[in-house]
C-alpha positions as CSV (number, residue, x, y, z in Angstrom):
1,M,14.2,-29.1,19.1
2,L,17.1,-27.5,21.1
3,E,18.2,-25.6,17.9
4,K,14.7,-24.1,17.5
5,I,14.5,-23.0,21.1
6,T,17.9,-21.4,20.7
7,Q,16.7,-19.5,17.6
8,L,13.6,-18.2,19.6
9,V,15.8,-17.1,22.4
10,Q,18.0,-15.3,19.9
11,L,15.0,-13.6,18.3
12,K,13.7,-12.5,21.7
13,T,17.2,-11.1,22.7
14,F,17.4,-9.2,19.4
15,L,14.0,-7.5,20.1
16,L,14.9,-6.6,23.6
17,A,18.2,-5.2,22.5
18,I,16.5,-3.0,20.0
19,L,14.0,-1.8,22.6
20,G,16.8,-1.0,24.9
21,L,18.6,1.1,22.3
22,L,15.3,2.9,21.5
23,A,14.8,3.7,25.2
24,G,18.3,5.2,25.3
25,F,17.7,7.8,22.6
26,P,17.2,11.4,23.7
27,T,13.5,12.4,23.3
28,L,12.3,15.3,21.5
29,A,11.2,18.3,23.7
30,Q,7.5,18.0,24.2
31,D,5.9,19.5,27.3
32,K,2.3,18.4,26.8
33,P,0.8,15.2,25.4
34,E,-0.9,15.5,21.9
35,L,-3.9,13.6,20.9
36,K,-6.0,13.6,17.8
37,I,-9.1,11.5,17.5
38,G,-10.8,10.7,14.1
39,G,-12.7,8.0,12.4
40,A,-15.3,7.2,9.7
41,L,-18.8,5.9,9.2
42,R,-19.5,4.0,6.0
43,Y,-22.6,2.6,4.2
44,N,-22.6,0.2,1.3
45,Y,-24.9,-0.5,-1.6
46,N,-24.4,-3.6,-3.8
47,L,-26.1,-5.4,-6.6
48,S,-24.6,-8.7,-7.6
49,S,-25.0,-10.7,-10.8
50,W,-25.0,-14.1,-9.1
51,K,-27.7,-13.2,-6.4
52,E,-31.0,-13.6,-8.1
53,G,-33.1,-12.5,-5.1
54,Q,-31.0,-9.4,-4.7
55,K,-31.4,-8.5,-8.4
56,K,-35.2,-8.7,-8.1
57,R,-35.4,-6.4,-5.2
58,G,-32.9,-3.8,-6.9
59,G,-29.8,-4.5,-4.6
60,D,-29.3,-3.9,-0.9
61,L,-28.2,-0.8,1.1
62,G,-26.9,-1.2,4.6
63,Y,-24.2,-0.6,7.3
64,D,-20.6,-1.2,6.3
65,M,-18.2,-0.1,9.0
66,F,-17.5,2.4,11.8
67,R,-13.9,3.1,12.9
68,I,-12.0,5.2,15.4
69,N,-8.5,6.5,14.8
70,A,-6.2,7.7,17.4
71,D,-2.9,9.7,17.0
72,A,-0.9,10.7,20.0
73,A,2.6,11.8,21.0
74,F,4.4,12.6,24.2
75,K,8.1,12.9,24.9
76,G,9.0,11.9,21.4
77,I,7.1,8.6,21.4
78,H,4.1,8.5,18.9
79,L,1.0,6.2,18.9
80,N,-1.1,5.3,15.9
81,A,-4.1,3.1,16.3
82,E,-7.2,2.3,14.3
83,Y,-10.2,0.0,15.5
84,R,-12.9,-1.0,13.2
85,L,-16.4,-2.3,13.9
86,Y,-18.1,-4.4,11.2
87,S,-21.1,-6.6,11.4
88,N,-20.7,-9.9,13.2
89,E,-20.9,-11.8,9.7
90,N,-17.9,-9.7,8.6
91,G,-15.7,-10.4,11.6
92,G,-17.2,-7.9,14.2
93,G,-14.7,-5.5,15.9
94,F,-10.9,-5.7,15.6
95,L,-7.8,-3.6,15.4
96,K,-6.6,-2.8,11.9
97,Q,-3.4,-1.3,13.1
98,G,-1.7,-0.1,16.4
99,W,1.8,0.8,16.8
100,L,4.3,3.0,18.7
101,A,7.0,4.9,16.9
102,Y,10.0,7.0,17.6
103,N,11.3,9.4,14.9
104,F,15.1,9.7,15.0
105,D,14.8,12.6,12.6
106,E,12.6,13.6,9.6
107,Q,13.9,10.7,7.5
108,N,14.2,7.8,9.9
109,Q,11.6,6.1,12.1
110,I,11.1,2.9,14.0
111,Q,7.7,1.4,14.7
112,L,6.7,-1.4,17.1
113,G,3.3,-3.2,17.3
114,L,0.7,-4.1,14.7
115,T,2.1,-2.2,11.7
116,Q,1.9,-2.4,8.0
117,V,4.2,-5.0,6.3
118,P,6.6,-3.3,3.9
119,F,5.8,-5.1,0.6
120,G,4.9,-3.9,-2.7
121,I,3.2,-0.6,-3.8
122,Q,2.0,1.2,-0.6
123,Q,-0.2,2.3,1.0
124,Y,-2.4,0.5,-1.6
125,N,-1.8,-1.3,-4.8
126,S,-5.1,0.0,-6.1
127,H,-7.5,2.9,-6.4
128,N,-10.9,1.4,-5.7
129,W,-12.9,0.4,-2.7
130,F,-12.3,-3.4,-3.3
131,F,-8.5,-3.1,-3.4
132,N,-6.7,-5.4,-5.9
133,L,-6.5,-9.0,-6.1
134,T,-3.2,-8.8,-4.1
135,Y,-5.2,-7.9,-1.0
136,Y,-7.1,-11.1,-1.0
137,V,-4.0,-13.3,-0.8
138,G,-2.4,-11.2,2.0
139,L,0.0,-9.1,-0.1
140,E,-1.6,-5.6,0.0
141,D,-2.1,-3.5,3.0
142,D,-1.2,-6.4,5.3
143,H,-0.5,-5.7,9.0
144,D,1.4,-8.0,11.4
145,M,2.9,-7.9,14.9
146,G,6.6,-6.8,14.9
147,I,9.1,-4.1,14.5
148,K,9.9,-2.0,11.5
149,Y,12.6,0.5,10.6
150,S,11.9,3.1,7.8
151,H,14.1,5.5,5.8
152,T,12.5,8.0,3.5
153,G,15.1,9.9,1.6
154,E,14.7,12.4,-1.3
155,K,15.6,9.7,-3.7
156,L,15.9,6.5,-1.8
157,E,13.4,4.7,0.5
158,Y,14.0,1.5,2.3
159,Q,12.3,-0.5,5.0
160,L,13.5,-3.5,7.2
161,A,11.1,-5.3,9.4
162,F,10.8,-8.5,11.6
163,F,7.3,-9.8,12.5
164,K,7.0,-12.3,15.3
165,N,3.5,-13.4,13.8
166,A,0.2,-12.1,12.4
167,E,-2.3,-10.7,14.7
168,E,-2.8,-13.1,17.6
169,L,-6.1,-13.0,19.5
170,R,-6.3,-16.3,21.3
171,F,-2.8,-17.2,22.7
172,G,-3.7,-20.9,23.1
173,N,-1.1,-23.7,22.7
174,N,-2.9,-25.1,19.5
175,S,-5.4,-22.3,18.8
176,E,-6.0,-21.5,15.2
177,V,-5.8,-17.9,13.9
178,S,-9.0,-16.0,14.4
179,A,-10.8,-14.9,11.3
180,S,-11.8,-11.6,13.0
181,R,-9.1,-9.5,11.3
182,Y,-8.6,-6.8,8.7
183,S,-5.8,-8.2,6.5
184,Y,-5.6,-11.7,5.1
185,D,-3.1,-14.0,6.9
186,I,-2.4,-17.7,6.8
187,A,-4.9,-19.6,9.0
188,G,-6.3,-23.1,9.6
189,R,-3.7,-25.5,10.9
190,N,-0.7,-23.2,10.0
191,K,0.4,-19.9,11.5
192,E,2.9,-17.3,10.2
193,V,6.0,-16.9,12.5
194,N,9.3,-15.2,12.4
195,Q,8.9,-13.2,9.2
196,F,11.5,-11.0,7.8
197,N,10.7,-8.1,5.1
198,G,12.9,-5.9,3.1
199,K,11.8,-3.2,0.7
200,I,13.7,-0.7,-1.3
201,A,12.5,2.0,-3.8
202,Y,14.2,4.6,-6.0
203,K,12.4,7.8,-6.9
204,F,13.3,9.9,-9.9
205,G,11.8,12.4,-12.3
206,E,10.7,16.0,-11.9
207,E,7.5,16.8,-13.7
208,T,6.8,13.0,-14.1
209,K,7.6,11.4,-10.8
210,S,8.4,7.7,-10.7
211,K,9.2,5.2,-8.0
212,F,10.6,1.8,-8.9
213,G,11.2,-0.8,-6.1
214,V,11.6,-4.4,-5.1
215,S,10.3,-6.2,-2.0
216,L,11.2,-9.5,-0.4
217,E,9.4,-11.5,2.3
218,Y,10.5,-14.8,4.0
219,G,9.1,-16.4,7.1
220,G,8.0,-19.6,8.8
221,L,4.7,-21.5,8.8
222,Y,4.2,-23.4,12.1
223,N,1.8,-26.3,11.7
224,L,-0.3,-27.1,14.7
225,D,-0.6,-30.8,13.9
226,T,3.0,-31.7,13.0
227,E,4.6,-29.0,15.3
228,E,7.0,-28.5,12.4
229,I,7.9,-25.1,10.9
230,G,7.7,-24.8,6.9
231,N,8.3,-21.6,5.2
232,H,6.7,-19.0,2.9
233,A,8.3,-16.5,0.6
234,A,7.4,-13.7,-1.8
235,F,9.1,-11.3,-4.2
236,A,7.7,-8.2,-5.8
237,A,8.9,-5.7,-8.4
238,H,6.7,-2.7,-8.5
239,Y,6.5,0.7,-10.3
240,E,4.4,3.8,-9.6
241,I,4.2,6.9,-11.7
242,N,2.6,10.3,-11.2
243,N,2.1,13.0,-13.8
244,G,-0.2,15.9,-12.9
245,N,-3.6,14.3,-12.2
246,W,-2.6,10.9,-13.6
247,N,-1.4,8.0,-11.4
248,G,-0.3,4.5,-12.6
249,K,0.6,1.4,-10.7
250,A,2.3,-1.8,-12.0
251,Q,3.4,-4.8,-10.0
252,F,4.6,-8.4,-10.3
253,I,4.5,-10.8,-7.4
254,S,5.8,-14.3,-7.1
255,A,4.8,-16.2,-3.9
256,S,5.4,-19.6,-2.5
257,N,4.0,-21.2,0.7
258,N,5.5,-24.6,1.9
259,P,3.7,-25.8,5.0
260,I,4.6,-29.1,6.7
261,N,1.1,-30.4,7.1
262,A,-0.1,-33.7,8.6
263,L,0.0,-36.8,6.4
264,G,-2.7,-36.8,3.8
265,V,-3.3,-33.0,4.0
266,S,-2.5,-31.3,0.6
267,R,0.4,-28.8,0.5
268,N,-0.9,-27.3,-2.8
269,V,-3.2,-24.9,-1.0
270,V,-3.2,-22.9,2.2
271,T,-6.1,-21.5,4.3
272,M,-6.3,-17.7,4.7
273,A,-8.8,-15.7,6.8
274,A,-10.1,-12.3,7.4
275,Y,-13.5,-10.5,7.8
276,G,-14.8,-13.5,9.7
277,A,-14.4,-16.2,7.1
278,P,-11.6,-18.5,5.9
279,Y,-11.0,-19.7,2.3
280,E,-8.3,-21.6,0.4
281,V,-5.6,-20.1,-1.7
282,A,-3.1,-21.7,-4.1
283,A,0.2,-22.3,-2.3
284,D,2.2,-21.1,-5.2
285,F,1.3,-18.3,-7.6
286,N,2.3,-15.3,-9.6
287,I,0.2,-12.1,-9.7
288,Y,0.3,-9.4,-12.4
289,S,-1.5,-6.2,-11.5
290,F,-1.9,-2.8,-13.2
291,G,-4.0,0.2,-12.3
292,I,-4.5,3.7,-13.7
293,A,-6.3,6.7,-12.4
294,R,-7.1,10.2,-13.5
295,A,-8.3,13.0,-11.1
296,V,-10.7,15.6,-12.5
297,P,-11.1,18.8,-10.2
298,V,-14.7,20.1,-10.3
299,K,-16.9,22.6,-8.7
300,W,-20.3,21.0,-8.3
301,G,-21.7,22.2,-5.0
302,P,-19.8,20.3,-2.3
303,I,-18.1,18.0,-4.9
304,S,-14.5,19.1,-5.4
305,N,-12.9,16.1,-7.2
306,L,-13.7,13.0,-9.4
307,Q,-11.0,10.4,-9.7
308,F,-11.7,7.8,-12.5
309,Y,-9.8,4.6,-12.4
310,N,-9.4,1.0,-13.6
311,D,-7.6,-1.7,-11.6
312,F,-6.8,-5.1,-13.1
313,A,-5.1,-8.3,-11.8
314,Y,-4.3,-11.8,-13.0
315,M,-3.5,-14.6,-10.6
316,Q,-1.4,-17.3,-12.3
317,K,-1.6,-20.6,-10.2
318,K,1.5,-22.8,-10.5
319,T,-0.2,-26.2,-9.5
320,P,-1.3,-28.2,-12.6
321,G,-5.0,-28.5,-12.9
322,F,-5.8,-25.2,-11.0
323,T,-7.7,-22.6,-12.8
324,D,-6.4,-19.0,-12.7
325,S,-8.2,-16.0,-11.2
326,Y,-8.8,-12.5,-12.4
327,Q,-10.3,-9.2,-11.1
328,N,-11.1,-5.9,-12.8
329,V,-12.6,-2.9,-11.2
330,T,-13.7,0.3,-13.0
331,G,-15.0,3.1,-11.1
332,V,-14.9,6.7,-9.8
333,L,-14.2,8.2,-6.4
334,V,-16.3,11.3,-5.7
335,T,-14.9,13.8,-3.1
336,A,-17.3,16.1,-1.4
337,G,-15.9,17.7,1.7
338,S,-15.5,14.9,4.3
339,V,-17.6,12.5,2.3
340,Y,-15.8,10.0,0.0
341,T,-18.0,7.9,-2.2
342,Y,-16.6,5.0,-4.3
343,I,-18.8,3.9,-7.3
344,D,-17.4,0.6,-8.6
345,Y,-18.2,-2.1,-11.2
346,A,-16.1,-5.0,-9.9
347,A,-15.8,-8.1,-12.1
348,G,-14.2,-11.3,-11.2
349,Y,-13.4,-14.8,-12.6
350,N,-12.7,-17.5,-10.1
351,H,-12.9,-14.9,-7.4
352,S,-14.1,-15.7,-3.9
353,W,-15.7,-12.4,-3.2
354,L,-17.2,-12.0,-6.7
355,G,-19.5,-14.9,-7.4
356,G,-18.7,-18.6,-7.7
357,N,-17.6,-20.9,-4.8
358,F,-16.3,-18.8,-1.9
359,V,-14.2,-21.7,-0.4
360,D,-11.8,-22.6,-3.1
361,D,-12.0,-20.0,-6.0
362,F,-8.5,-18.7,-5.2
363,A,-7.2,-22.3,-5.0
364,I,-8.3,-25.1,-7.4
365,G,-10.9,-22.8,-9.0
366,N,-13.4,-23.9,-11.5
367,P,-12.6,-24.3,-15.2
368,D,-16.3,-23.9,-16.1
369,A,-16.7,-20.6,-14.1
370,K,-18.0,-17.5,-15.7
371,W,-17.3,-13.8,-15.1
372,E,-19.5,-12.4,-12.3
373,A,-19.9,-8.7,-11.4
374,R,-20.9,-6.5,-8.6
375,F,-22.2,-2.9,-8.8
376,N,-21.2,-1.3,-5.6
377,I,-21.5,2.2,-4.0
378,N,-19.6,2.8,-0.7
379,I,-20.4,6.2,1.0
380,G,-18.2,7.2,3.9
381,Y,-17.9,10.3,6.2
382,Y,-14.4,10.7,7.5
383,F,-13.7,12.9,10.5
């Protein structure tokens, strides 16, 4: 116990030292504060193959999300925040991201707060509204509480980060992680703690631009019942290519979660939560994903661009007896001024958000499951 307390004190000292150094850097000349406010309002239509009543009435159209974005700067310190408001069933209101930053120069930056975890293809490992399967296991567009250093060079990019924990809303001694959150994190009787991330990518090519990189993640899993700290780890190799109007993304991920649960509680699954609801995910898995997109400029009234895409992912579960999961999304993004419309046909097999059993599709799964599909149109005005 004394050793663990010493480690926590060391981590706290480390963070305070970094903040002290940050405060000592000369600030950029800036006489007046800068503030930009933006946001979005989105509506959603969907028609799902596994919902008989919905099919009879021809699908449903309703409210999706309203968000506010704020970008501010003064005396060299920058602020970036995004607050989202969903329906109560989808988690209600919560902060997607919110961080302070200092730019040492045009290539080097440090961020502090609720910031994106440097892992895999960013900002998204997908082109569609649904993201890729990697999002639903907490490995795409994840945001946690910590500090991150980024270097963006002409050829080389790298990021180093330490995250004290995922978004914490309750601050109780034995409080479980709230499901009112944007990105998927470990929940239930375990909590993510003291996570380290490293990512490096090399850029090459002139007409055809490529980026190849690797990412590493390692952190603790604190169990509320045993009060012991297990661990979780992930590795990713990723490649992205751009040639004219074409874009391709390919990625391999291997992940492992090793919680120290109470006696009799399975260690083959972990609970994850976001958008107001938890579900189970296999503790150990590989994910193979591939996406391709083609932009087509047009002049159809307000419509200026069509981006056609297909995103595929396969989740290979390492526990014997578990059934693997799949996701494929085919669609088009329609750009018309400030209005962006995603028209998607999303198909899933043992996928919690695409038919079947929501609770354990990403865990044990169902060997007798069938492919289910959802036709979805998301219309958003961004300002």
